[in-house]
FISEKE-547083 format. One record per residue: x, y, z of N, C-alpha, C in turn. Coordinates in steps of 0.05 Angstrom, whole numbers, plus 32768, in hexadecimal, padded with zeros to 4 digits. Layout:
# residues N
XYZXYZXYZ;...
# end
This chain:
# residues 410
84F184347A8F850184307AA784F684407ABE;84F084597AB884E5846B7ACD84CA84607AD5;84B984577AC2849E844D7AC984A084347ADA;84B484237AD584B7840A7AE584BE84117B02;84D084257B0584D8842D7B2084C084387B2F;84AF84487B20849784537B2E8485843D7B37;848184287B26846F84127B2D847984047B46;849483FE7B47849F83F17B5F849B84027B78;849F841D7B75849D842F7B8C8480842F7B97;846C842F7B858450842E7B8D844A84147B9C;845583FE7B91845083E47B9E845C83E37BBA;847583ED7BBC848283ED7BD7847283FE7BEA;846884157BE0845884267BF2843F84187BFC;8432840A7BEA841983FC7BF2841F83E67C06;843683D87C02843E83C47C16844383D07C31;845183E77C31845783F47C4B843E83FC7C59;842B84087C49841184117C56840383F97C61;840383E27C5283F683CA7C5C840283C07C76;841D83C07C77842A83B77C90842383C97CA8;842283E37CA2841A83F67CB883FE83F07CC1;83EC83EA7CAE83D083E57CB583CE83CB7CC5;83DD83B77CBD83DC839E7CCC83E783A27CE8;83FC83B17CEB840783B67D0583F383C47D17;83E583D87D0B83D183E67D1A83BA83D47D24;83B183C27D11839D83AF7D1883A6839D7D2E;83BE83957D2C83CA83837D4183CA83917D5C;83D183AC7D5B83D183BA7D7583B583BC7D81;83A283BF7D6E838683C17D78837B83A77D82;837E83927D72837083797D78838183657D88;839B836A7D8983AC83577D9883B583637DB3;83AA837B7DB983B183877DD283A783767DE9;83B783707DFE83AE835F7E148395836A7E22;8382835A7E28836A83627E36836583507E4E;834E83537E5D834983427E74834583257E6B;834F83127E7B834C82F67E73832F82EE7E73;832882DE7E5F830C82D47E5C830C82B67E65;82FB82B07E7A82F982957E8482E982847E70;82F2826D7E6982E2825B7E5882CA82527E68;82B3824C7E5B829B82447E6982A082297E77;829682287E90829982107EA0828781FB7E95;829181E27E95828181CC7E8C827481BE7EA3;825981BC7EA3824B81AC7EB6824581917EAA;8254817D7EB2825281637EA5823681567EAA;822781617EBF820D81557EC381F9815F7EAE;81FF81777EA281EC81817E8E81F881817E72;8213817E7E718220817E7E57821D81637E48;8217814E7E57821381347E4C81F881297E54;81ED81177E4581D2810D7E4B81D181007E67;81BC81067E7681B780FA7E90819C80ED7E91;819880DC7EA4817E80CF7EA7817580D27EC4;815C80DA7EC9815280DE7EE4813A80CB7EE8;813B80BC7EFD812580A97F03811C80AC7F20;810280AC7F2480F680AC7F3E80F4808F7F49;80FC808B7F6280FC80717F6E80E2806D7F7E;80D580577F7A80BE80507F8A80C780467FA5;80BE80537FBA80C4804A7FD580AE80387FDF;80B5801F7FE580A2800B7FED80A0800A800B;80898001801680867FFF8033809C7FEF803F;80A97FF9805480BF7FEB806180DA7FF08055;80DB7FFF803F80F580048032810780148044;8121800F804281368020804C814180308034;814E80468039815980568023816E80458013;817E80368022819380268014818580118002;81708004800C81627FF07FFD81567FFC7FE4;814A80137FE6813D80207FCF815280287FBA;816980337FC3817E803B7FB1818C80247FA3;8191800F7FB2819E7FF77FA5818B7FEA7F91;81717FEA7F97815E7FDF7F85815E7FEE7F6B;816380097F6D816480197F55817E80157F45;8193800B7F5281AB80067F4381C580117F4F;81C380207F6581DB80297F7381E980127F80;820380127F8082117FFC7F8F820E80017FAD;82117FEC7FBC820C7FEE7FD9821D80037FE7;823780057FDE824880197FEB823E80357FE7;8237803C7FCE822E80577FC88213805C7FD7;820180487FD781E7804C7FE481EB80518002;81FE8041800E82038044802A820F805F8031;82218069801F822D808380248219809A8021;82088098800D81F380AC800A81E180AD8023;81D98096802C81C88095804481D680A0805C;81EF809A806081FE80A48077820080C38076;820680CE805E820A80EB805C81EF80FA805E;81DA80ED805581BF80F9805881B880FA8076;81BE80E5808481B880E480A181C880F980B0;81E180FF80A881F1811380B581E4812F80B1;81D68133809B81C8814C809681AD814E80A2;81A5813980B1818C813A80C08175812B80B3;8179811C809E8164810C8092815D80F580A5;814280F280AB813980DD80BD813280C580AB;814680B480A68142809F809281338087809D;812E808680B8811E807180C38100807580BD;80FA808D80B380DE809480AE80D880958090;80E78085808080E28084806380C5807B805E;80B7808B804D809B8084804880968083802A;808280748021807D807180048078808C7FF6;806E80A08004806980B97FF7808180CC7FF5;809780C4800180B080D5800080BA80D57FE3;80C780EB7FDB80D280ED7FC080EF80E57FC1;80F780D27FB0811280C97FAE811980C67F90;812C80D67F87813280D87F6A815080D57F66;815880C67F52817580C27F4C817A80CB7F2F;819080DA7F2C819980E27F1181B380D37F0A;81B480C97EF181CB80B97EE781D880C87ED0;81F380C67ECE820080D27EB7820080C07E9F;820D80C97E89820C80B97E71821A809E7E73;822B809B7E88823880817E8C822880707EA0;820F80797EA681FE806B7EB9820A80697ED5;8217807F7EDD822180817EF8820E80957F07;8207808E7F2081F680A17F2F820580BA7F37;81FA80D17F31820880EA7F3781F880FC7F4A;81DE80F87F4C81CE81097F5E81B880F77F6A;81B480F97F84819D80EC7F92818E81027FA0;817481057F9A816381187FA7814F810A7FB9;814D81137FD2813B81077FE5812B811D7FF2;8110811C7FF080FF81307FFC80EA8122800D;80EF8121802880DC8114803A80C28125803E;80C2813E803680AA814F803880AD81668025;8098817680238099818D801280AB81A3801E;80B281A0803880C181B5804680DF81B08047;80E781978044810481908047810C817E802F;812381838023812D8172800E814C81708011;8157815B8006817481568007817D814F7FEB;819581597FE481A281527FCA81BE81477FD0;81C2812E7FC881DD81217FCA81E981217FAF;8200812F7FAC820E81317F92822881217F93;822D81127F7E824681027F7C825E81147F79;8273810F7F88828D811C7F8682A281067F83;82B9810D7F7982CE80F87F7682D380E97F90;82CA80D07F9182CF80BF7FA882BC80C37FBF;82A880D47FBD829580D87FD4827B80E67FCA;826A80EC7FDD825180F97FD7824E81127FE9;824381277FDE823F81407FED822181457FEF;8217814B800781FA814F800C81F4816B8014;81E08177800781D68191801081B9818E8018;81B0819E802B8195819D8036818781B88030;816E81B78027815F81CF8021814581CE8031;813D81E5803C812481E6804B811281FC803F;80F881F6803D80E58209803280D282128049;80D0822C804D80BE8236806280A182358057;808F8229806580738228805B80678244805B;8058824A8047804782638046802C825B8051;802482688067800B826180747FF58276806D;7FDF826C80637FC8827D805E7FB18273806F;7FA28286807A7F8A8280808A7F7282828077;7F64826C80747F4D826C80617F358260806E;7F1E826880657F04825E806F7EFA8248805C;7EEF823380687EE4821C80597EC882178064;7EB6821180527E9A820B805B7E8E81F58049;7E7981E980537E6B81D480447E5181CC8051;7E4281BB80427E2981B1804C7E2781938046;7E1E8184805A7E1C816780577E0481608046;7E09815080317DF3814580227DF181278026;7E09811A80237E0980FD80277E1C80F6803F;7E33810280407E4680FC80567E588114805A;7E64811580727E76812B80787E8E812B8066;7E99811380607EB08111804E7EA9811D8033;7E92811680287E8A8120800D7E87813E800E;7E7D814980247E79816680277E9481748027;7EA8816980347EC2817580357ECF81748019;7ECC815D800B7ED7815A7FF07EC9816D7FDD;7EAF81717FE07EA081837FCF7EAA81A07FD2;7EB481A67FEA7EBF81C17FEF7EDC81C37FE5;7EE681AE7FD97F0181AF7FCE7F1781AA7FE2;7F10819E7FF97F24819A800E7F29817C8013;7F3C817780247F46815C802A7F3681508041;7F33813580417F27812780587F35812C8073;7F4E813580727F5C813C808B7F4B8150809C;7F3D8162808E7F2D8176809D7F16816980AB;7F0A8154809F7EF4814680AC7EFD813B80C7;7F14812E80C77F1E812180E07F24813780F5;7F30814D80EC7F37816380FF7F1E816F810B;7F09817380FB7EF0817F81057EE2816C8118;7EE1815281107ED4813E81217EE2813E813C;7EFD8140813C7F0C813F81557F0581578167;7F01816E815B7EFA8186816B7EE08182817A;7ECC8177816D7EB1817581797EAB81598183;7EBF814881867EBA812C818C7EAD812781A8;7EAF813B81BA7EA2813881D47E86814381D5;7E7E815281C07E64815F81C07E51815481AA;7E5C814781967E4C813F817F7E5581248176;7E42811281727E4880F781687E4480F7814A;7E5A80FA813B7E5880FB811E7E5080E08112;7E5380CB81227E4980B181197E2B80B08119;7E1E80BA812E7E0180B781317DF180CF8128;7DFD80E7812B7DED80FF81297DF08110810F;7E04810980FE7E07811880E57DEF811580D4;7DE4812B80C97DCC812B80B97DCF813A809F;7DC08133808B7DBF814380737DB6815F807A;7DC48173806F7DBE818F80747DD0819B808A;7DDF818A80997DF2819580AC7E0681A7809D;7E0E81BD80AA7E2181CF809E7E3981D380B0;7E5081DA80A47E6881DF80B37E7881F580A6;7E89820280B67E9C821580AB7EB5821580BE;7ECC821980B17EE5821780BF7EF7822E80B7;7F06823980CA7F1C824C80C47F36823C80C9;7F45823780B37F5B822480B57F74822F80A8;7F8B822880B37FA5822E80A77FAB821B8091;7FB2822580797FBB821480637FD9821B805E;7FE88206805B800582098057800D8203803A;801C8216802E802482148012804282148010;804C82047FFC806882067FF3806782147FD9;806F822E7FD8806B823E7FC0804E82427FBC;8043823B7FA58027823D7F9F801882237FA3;8026820E7FAB801A81F37FAD801181EE7FCA;7FF781E77FCD7FEC81DF7FE77FF981C57FF0;800181C48009800E81AB80137FFC819E8028;7FF581AD803D7FE581A180537FD881B78064;7FC981AE80787FBC81C180897FCC81C580A2;7FCA81DD80AD7FD581E380C77FBF81E180DC;7FBC81F480ED7FA881F381037F8D81FC80F8;7F7881F181047F5D81FC81017F5B82128116;7F54822A810E7F52824181207F368243812C;7F22823D811D7F06823E81277EF5822B8116;7EE1822081227ECF820D81147EB38210811F;7E9F820D810D7E83820C81157E7581F68106;7E6381E781147E5481D281087E3781D68110;7E2581D780FC7E0881DB81017DF981C280FA;7DE981B8810E7DD981A081097DC081A2811A;7DA9819E810D7D90819E811C7D8B81B6812C;7D9281CE81227D8E81E681317DA281ED8146;7DB581DA814A7DCA81DF815E7DE481E78150;7DF181FB815B7E0B8204814F7E2181FF8163;7E3481EE815B7E4C81E9816B7E6281FB8162;7E70820881747E868219816E7E9F8210817C;7EB58210816E7ECF820A817B7EE4821E8171;7EF2822A81847F07823E817E7F218234818A;7F36823381797F50822B81837F5E82418192;7F6C823981A87F78824C81B97F8E823F81CA;7FA4824E81CF7FB9824481E07FBB825681F9;7FBA824A82107FBC825A82297FD78268822B;7FD9827D823B7FF2828B823F80078278824A;801E8278823D8034826782468032824A823D;801E8244822C801982298224801782288205;8025821781F88025821681DB800F820381D1;800281F481E37FEF81E081DA7FD581EE81CF;7FCC81E581B87FB581F081AB7F9D81E081B3;7F8981ED81C07F7181DE81C97F5881EE81BF;7F4181E081C07F2981EC81B67F1581F181CD;7F07820881CA7EF4821181DF7EDB821B81D1;7EC4821A81E07EAC822681D57EAD824481D7;7E97825181CF7E96826F81D07E9C827B81EB;7E95826C82007E978276821C7EB2826E8228;7EC38260821A7EDD825982257EDD823F8234;7EC9822E822F7EC98213823B7ED681FF8229;7EE781EF82347EF681DC82247EE381C88215;7EE981C381FC7ED981B081ED7EE3819381F1;7EF9819181FE7F03817682057EF7816E8220;7EE1815F821F7ED4815682377EDF813B823F;7ED6813182557EE1811982607EDA8100824F;7EC48102823F7EBB80EB822F7EB780F38212;7EBF80E282007EB880E581E47E9B80DD81E0;7E8F80E781CB7E7380DF81C57E7180C381B9;7E8780BA81AC7E8680A0819F7EA2809381A0;7EA2807881A27EBC806A81A37EC780658187;7EB8806B81727EC1806881567EC280838148;7ED5808681367ED7809E81267EBE80A28115;7EB8808E81047EA1809080F27E94807480F0;7E7A807480F17E6B805B80EF7E4E806280ED;7E3D804E80F17E20805480F37E1480438109;7DFF804F81167DF28040812B7DDD802D811F;7DDF801481277DCB8000811D7DB77FF88132;7DBD7FFE814B7DAB7FF881617DB0800B8178;7D9B801681837D9E802A81987D99801E81B3;7D9A802F81C77D96802881E37D78802481E8;7D70800D81F17D53800781F67D507FF1820A;7D397FF182177D337FDB822A7D227FC5821D;7D1C7FC882037D0C7FB381F67D147FB281D9;7D267F9F81D27D2E7F9C81B77D2D7F7E81B0;7D217F7781997D227F5B81907D3F7F52818C;7D467F3C819A7D627F3381987D667F24817E;7D7B7F2B816D7D7E7F1E81537D877F018154;7D927EF8816B7D9C7EDD816D7D8D7ECC8181;7D897ED781997D7B7EC881AE7D5D7EC981AC;7D537EDC819C7D367EDE819A7D297EEC81B2;7D107EF381B07D027F0081C57D097F1D81C7;7CFD7F2B81D97D027F4881DD7D137F4B81F6;7D297F5881F37D3C7F5B82097D467F78820A;7D507F8082217D5C7F9B82237D767F9C8212;7D7B7FB382057D947FB781F77DA07FD18202;7DAF7FCE82187DB97FE682277DD47FEF821C;7DD57FF282017DEE7FF981F37DE7800881DA;7DFC801181CD7DF9801C81B27E0A800A81A0;7DFE8000818A7E0C7FF081777E158002815F;7E2F8000815A7E3B800F81437E447FFB812E;7E387FFC81167E417FEB81007E5B7FF780F5;7E6F7FE680F17E897FEE80E67E977FD680DC;7EA97FD980C97EB87FC280BE7ECA7FB580D4;7ECE7F9B80D27EE07F8D80E47EFC7F9A80E2;7F077F9F80F97F227FAB80FA7F217FC980FF;7F097FD680FF7F087FF281047F127FF88121;7F24800B81257F2E801181407F18801B8153;7F188012816B7F06801A81807F15802A8195;7F0C8043819B7F1A805581AD7F0E805581C9;7F20805881DD7F16805E81F87F09807981F8;7EF1807C82037EE3809682027EEE80A98217;7EFD809F822B7F0880B082407F1F80A2824D;7F2F80B1825C7F4580A5826C7F398090827E;7F48807A82827F3C806482917F51804F829A;7F47803C82AA7F56802482B17F47800C82A6;7F557FFA829A7F487FE2828F7F417FCF82A6;7F287FC882A97F207FB682BF7F197F9A82B5;7F167F98829A7F117F7D828E7F187F7E8271;7F257F6982677F2D7F68824B7F307F4A8243;7F217F42822F7F227F2682267F077F1C821E;7F047F01821B7EEB7EF582137ED77EF6822A;7EBF7EFF82247EAA7F0182387E8F7EF6822D;7E8D7EDC822B7E757ECE82227E697ED98209;7E4F7EE082097E427EEA81F27E4C7F0581E8;7E5A7F1481FA7E667F2D81F27E7E7F2A81E0;7E887F1181DE7EA07F0D81CE7EB87F1981DB;7ECB7F2281CB7EE37F3081D67ED97F4B81DF;7EDF7F5281F87ED37F6A82047EE87F788215;7EE47F9382187EF47FA382297EE27FB4823B;7EE77FB682557ED97FC782677EEC7FDB8273;7EE57FF482737EF78009827E7EE980178295;7EF8801E82AA7EED802D82C17EF8804A82BF;7EE5805D82BF7EEC807A82BD7EE5808782D8;7EEB80A182D97EE580AF82F27EC880B682F4;7EC080BF830B7EA480C883117E9080B1830E;7E99809883127E87808183127E80807682F7;7E8C808082E17E86807682C77E97805E82BF;7E8B804C82AF7E99803582A37E8F80328287;7EA0802982757E97802382597E9F80078251;7E8F7FFC823F7E937FE082377E937FDF8218;7EA57FCF820C7EA87FCD81EF7EA77FB081E7;7E927FA781D97E8E7F8A81D57E907F8281B8;7E937F6781B47E957F5A81997EAD7F628189;7EC37F6981977EDC7F7181897EE87F5A817A;7EF77F6081657F067F4B81577F207F448166;7F2C7F5981727F447F5481837F497F6D8194;7F597F6981A87F617F7F81BA7F797F8E81AE;7F7C7FA781B57F947FB681AE7FAC7FAD81C0;7FC47FB181B67FDB7FA981C57FDC7FB781E0;7FE27FA981F57FE57FB582107FCB7FB8821F;7FB47FB282137F9B7FB482217F967F9B8231;7F987F9E824B7F947F87825E7F8B7F938279;7F817F82828A7F777F8A82A47F8C7F9A82B3;7F857FB182BD7F977FC282CD7FA67FD682BD;7FA67FD482A27FB47FE882917FA480028291;7FB38018828E7FA78033828B7FA6803B826E;7F90804782667F8D8051824B7F84806E824C;7F8A807D82367F83809982347F6C809C8220;7F5E80B282237F4980B8820F7F5480B781F3;7F4680AA81E17F4C80A681C57F61808F81C0;7F6B808381D57F7C806B81D07F6C805581C3;7F78804781B07F6B803081A47F6C801881B8;7F55800D81BF7F557FF781D27F4E7FDC81C5;7F447FDD81AD7F3D7FC4819F7F337FCA8183;7F287FB581767F207FB9815A7F047FAB8156;7EF47FB881467ED97FAE81417EDA7F918136;7EC77F81813F7EC57F6581367EA87F5B8138;7EA57F4081397E8B7F35813D7E8D7F1B814E;7E9E7F1D81637EA17F0681757E897F058188;7E847EEE81937E6D7EEA81A57E537EE98196;7E3D7EF181A27E237EF081967E1F7F098184;7E2A7F08816C7E287F1E81597E227F13813E;7E107F21812F7E097F1881147E1A7F2580FE;7E297F3981067E3A7F4880F27E4D7F598101;7E627F6380F47E767F7481017E6A7F8E810B;7E6C7F9381257E637FAC81317E6F7FAE814D;7E6C7FC681597E747FCB81747E5C7FCF8186;7E5A7FBF819B7E467FC381B07E537FD481C6;7E497FED81C97E56800081DB7E43800781F2;7E4C8003820B7E3B800882227E49801B8235;7E38802B82437E41803E82577E3180398271;7E3F803782877E31803682A17E3A804B82B4;7E28805482C67E30806782DA7E27805C82F5;7E3A805983077E35804D83217E278032831E;7E2F8022830A7E24800883067E0B800682F7;7DFF801C82EF7DE6801D82E07DEB802582C3;7DE2801482AF7DE6801B82937DD68034828C;7DE38046827D7DD6805F82747DD980618256;7DC8807282497DC98076822D7DE180878226;7DF5807D82177E0C808D82107E0680A68200;7DF080A681F17DEA80BC81DF7DDD80D381EE;7DD180CE82057DC380E482137DD180EB822E;7DE480DB82367DF180E082507E0180FB824F;7DFF810A82647E0E812382677E28811D8276;7E3E811E82687E58811782747E6481308281;7E7B812C828E7E888142829C7E9181588289;7E8A8171828D7E928186827A7EAF818C827B;7EB9819A82657ED581A082647EDC81B78276;7EF681BA827B7F0081CF828D7EFF81EB827F;7EF481FF828D7EF2821982807F0C822A8284;7F0F823D82727F25825182757F1E8264828B;7F32827082977F2D828382AD7F40829A82AB;7F3982B082B97F4A82C782BC7F5282D482A2;7F6C82DB82A07F7582E982887F7382D8826F;7F7682BE82727F7382AC825B7F5782AE824F;7F4382AF82607F2882B182577F2382CC8249;7F2D82E182557F2A82FC82497F3682FD822D;7F4E82F2822A7F5B82F282107F4C82E081FD;7F4282C982077F3482B781F57F1A82C381EA;7F0B82D081FB7EF182DA81F27EF482EE81DB;7F0982FF81DC7F0E831181C67F17830281AD;7F2982EF81B27F3482DF819C7F1D82CF818E;7F0B82C4819E7EF482B481937EE282C78183;7EDD82DE818D7ECB82F1817F7ED682F88163;7EF082FE81627EFD830681497EFD82EE8135;7F0482D6813F7F0682BF812E7EEB82B78123;7ED682B681347EBB82AE812A7EAF82C38119;7EB582DD811E7EAB82F2810C7EB782EF80F0;7ED182EA80EF7EDE82E780D57ED382CE80C7;7ECE82B880D57EC382A080C97EA882A580BD;7E9782B380CC7E7C82BA80C37E7D82CC80AB;7E9082DF80AA7E9182F280947E9C82E3807B;7EAF82D2807E7EBB82C480677EA982AE805C;7E9B82A0806D7E89828A80657E6F828B8073;7E5D829E806C7E4382A080797E3282888074;7E23827F80887E10826980847DF782748076;
# end
């Protein structure tokens, strides 16, 4: 009897101790604490999505490209409208622009990304009943770097061999276009070096900025061009070492790139009429349709068909000069008698009209009515810097050319 009572007492004691322990645990673990937020669900990443890049075709509008990808016309129109509100220039849609659409698992468009350049991008995100657009801009990182090369076959190949883009060829040719005819005078062994701004988005090269200094060596002659802006003027122009403008009144050639097939002479066998005749022109071989530039500011005094010259343009310039461009395939828009043109304006396109055996440009220059050799004529020099501008320029040119020589010695 007594043993049974003891057993029950021990059991009750153990139960009591257990209840106390449970209460203590409850006080410890069930004590109120700071609320814990459940993780937010991003339905764009929580469920499968599909992202596709849209090919932008020539002449595409944004709405046309989006609807072709599968957006309905209303959504495409709203995306375009809201992008335009954020400053997107949708009239300038180009095939190289980046346009990407992301779809959710129900095949509904939820994000449209549009990047017209490496510096500006737009993201349109779907919201209940509408779209929200954000704009992001990337500041370019500009590095000044020296580039050099040597011509073996062509200037373009030399630039590519240096690991650079053909853009630099065109920029360098433009700098020296009044002093050097890259069509006629480029030779194997010519050397060049440039101090140029390169623009990067992060670590990725995007494009070139300004050329700060350039030198081209050919046949023992060194051409130097240094970029400079006059006080109070933001325009970037090029000058020689002494501060004389490299933009002279006449370009050396009416074509960007070509080759001379016949020079200025008073006795050349004529390929069609036979016999020996004067050829008071320079013939440039080039494919049909190659743009022909006005070599200087001028007034058009003749434009149209001119007998054996075929389709022809004659320009009157200052100081008694006139230039003539023959055998064109067609005239440029707006080129007619009495029209004014500026240096580098396209006035026509290479062809083989009139007495021509193949596509080429017959280019002539006259002074006071007398034909002269375009390759040897000394045209009007460029305007020099003066006063404080010249003083600043001379120091700037010295520093720039010294750095170029140190970075890329010939």
